[in-house]
C-alpha positions as CSV (number, residue, x, y, z in Angstrom):
1,M,-5.0,23.1,-1.2
2,T,-3.1,20.2,-2.7
3,T,-1.4,18.4,0.3
4,I,2.1,17.0,-0.8
5,V,2.5,13.0,-0.8
6,E,4.0,11.2,-2.7
7,R,1.7,8.0,-2.4
8,V,-2.3,7.9,-1.4
9,R,-4.9,5.1,-0.8
10,L,-6.9,4.4,-3.9
11,D,-10.0,5.2,-2.2
12,R,-8.9,8.1,-0.7
13,W,-7.7,9.4,-4.5
14,L,-11.2,8.5,-5.8
15,L,-12.9,10.5,-3.4
16,A,-10.7,13.8,-3.7
17,A,-11.0,13.2,-7.5
18,R,-14.6,13.4,-7.1
19,L,-15.1,9.7,-9.0
20,Y,-17.3,8.8,-6.1
21,K,-19.3,10.5,-3.6
22,T,-18.0,9.0,-0.4
23,R,-15.2,6.9,0.5
24,A,-17.3,3.7,1.3
25,I,-18.7,3.7,-2.1
26,S,-15.5,4.1,-3.7
27,Q,-14.3,1.2,-1.4
28,E,-17.1,-0.9,-2.2
29,H,-16.4,-0.2,-6.2
30,C,-12.8,-1.4,-5.9
31,N,-14.1,-4.7,-4.1
32,R,-16.7,-5.5,-6.4
33,G,-13.8,-5.3,-9.3
34,H,-15.1,-2.1,-10.9
35,V,-11.9,0.0,-10.6
36,K,-8.7,-1.1,-12.3
37,L,-5.3,0.4,-11.6
38,N,-3.0,-0.1,-14.7
39,G,-4.9,-2.7,-16.2
40,D,-5.0,-4.9,-13.0
41,P,-8.2,-4.9,-10.3
42,A,-7.1,-2.6,-7.5
43,D,-8.1,-3.1,-3.7
44,P,-9.1,-0.1,-2.0
45,G,-5.9,-0.2,-0.1
46,K,-3.7,0.0,-2.8
47,M,-1.3,2.9,-3.3
48,V,-1.3,5.1,-6.1
49,K,1.1,7.5,-7.5
50,A,1.4,10.1,-10.0
51,G,1.2,8.6,-13.7
52,D,-0.8,5.8,-12.8
53,V,-3.9,5.0,-15.0
54,I,-7.3,4.4,-13.9
55,E,-10.1,2.5,-15.4
56,A,-13.4,2.9,-13.6
57,L,-17.3,2.5,-13.8
58,R,-19.2,5.6,-13.4
59,G,-23.0,4.5,-13.9
60,E,-22.9,2.6,-17.4
61,R,-19.8,4.2,-18.8
62,R,-16.3,3.4,-18.4
63,I,-14.0,6.0,-17.7
64,T,-9.9,6.1,-18.0
65,W,-7.7,8.6,-16.2
66,K,-4.5,9.4,-15.7
67,I,-3.4,10.5,-12.0
68,L,-1.4,13.7,-12.8
69,A,-1.6,14.9,-9.0
70,L,-2.2,13.7,-5.5
71,D,-4.7,14.6,-2.7
72,V,-6.2,13.1,0.5
73,K,-9.1,15.5,0.8
74,R,-12.2,16.4,-1.2
75,G,-12.2,19.5,-2.6
76,S,-13.7,21.7,-5.0
77,A,-14.8,20.7,-8.7
78,D,-12.7,22.8,-10.1
79,H,-9.7,21.4,-8.1
80,A,-10.3,17.7,-8.4
81,S,-10.3,18.4,-12.4
82,T,-6.7,19.2,-11.9
83,L,-5.7,15.9,-10.3
84,Y,-6.2,13.8,-13.3
85,L,-6.1,14.0,-17.1
86,D,-9.4,12.2,-19.0
87,L,-8.1,9.6,-21.5
88,T,-11.6,8.3,-21.9
89,P,-12.9,8.0,-26.0
90,P,-16.0,10.0,-26.9
91,E,-19.0,8.6,-26.8
92,A,-20.6,7.4,-30.2
93,A,-23.8,10.1,-31.4
94,R,-26.7,8.1,-30.8
95,P,-29.4,8.5,-33.6
96,A,-31.8,11.0,-33.2
97,E,-35.3,9.5,-32.4
98,P,-38.1,10.3,-34.8
99,E,-40.6,13.1,-33.4
100,T,-43.5,11.7,-35.6
101,R,-45.2,8.2,-35.7
102,E,-44.2,6.0,-38.3
103,R,-46.8,5.1,-40.7
104,G,-48.3,1.7,-40.0
105,A,-47.1,2.2,-36.4
106,G,-50.2,0.8,-35.0
107,R,-53.0,3.0,-33.1
108,P,-51.7,5.7,-30.8
109,T,-51.5,4.9,-26.9
110,K,-54.0,6.8,-24.6
111,R,-51.4,9.1,-23.6
112,E,-50.1,9.8,-27.5
113,G,-53.9,10.8,-27.7
114,R,-54.3,13.2,-25.4
115,E,-51.0,14.8,-26.4
116,I,-52.1,15.3,-30.0
117,R,-55.5,16.7,-29.1
118,W,-53.5,18.9,-26.6
119,L,-51.3,19.9,-29.8
120,K,-54.3,20.5,-32.0
121,G,-55.9,22.8,-29.1
122,T,-59.1,20.6,-28.5
123,D,-58.7,19.2,-25.3
124,E,-56.3,20.1,-22.3
125,L,-53.6,17.9,-21.0
């Protein structure tokens, strides 16, 4: 399914690698400076090749990918995962939120009171 090419437009590769859902969205992210190619802000028409490193925003998280292969058409997710190597460091573990109320945290809200009564079996949710 991979088309044999040496260079591809950045926006088309981002679409083929399934980083963004549409080509228009990938162009918009490039124009806003959310995508960097080898450390420099990249235009959507910039040509990429195997071995280039892409840094991009995906939601609120910054990801780093090394391009392994090129493709111009969006394919399956399994195929898309063969186009890059993920160099993104793992996220730090978030501390678990306590399930119980802290002593002295004040009175429960109405919602919390309803949930407490429901758990005790004295009220319906």
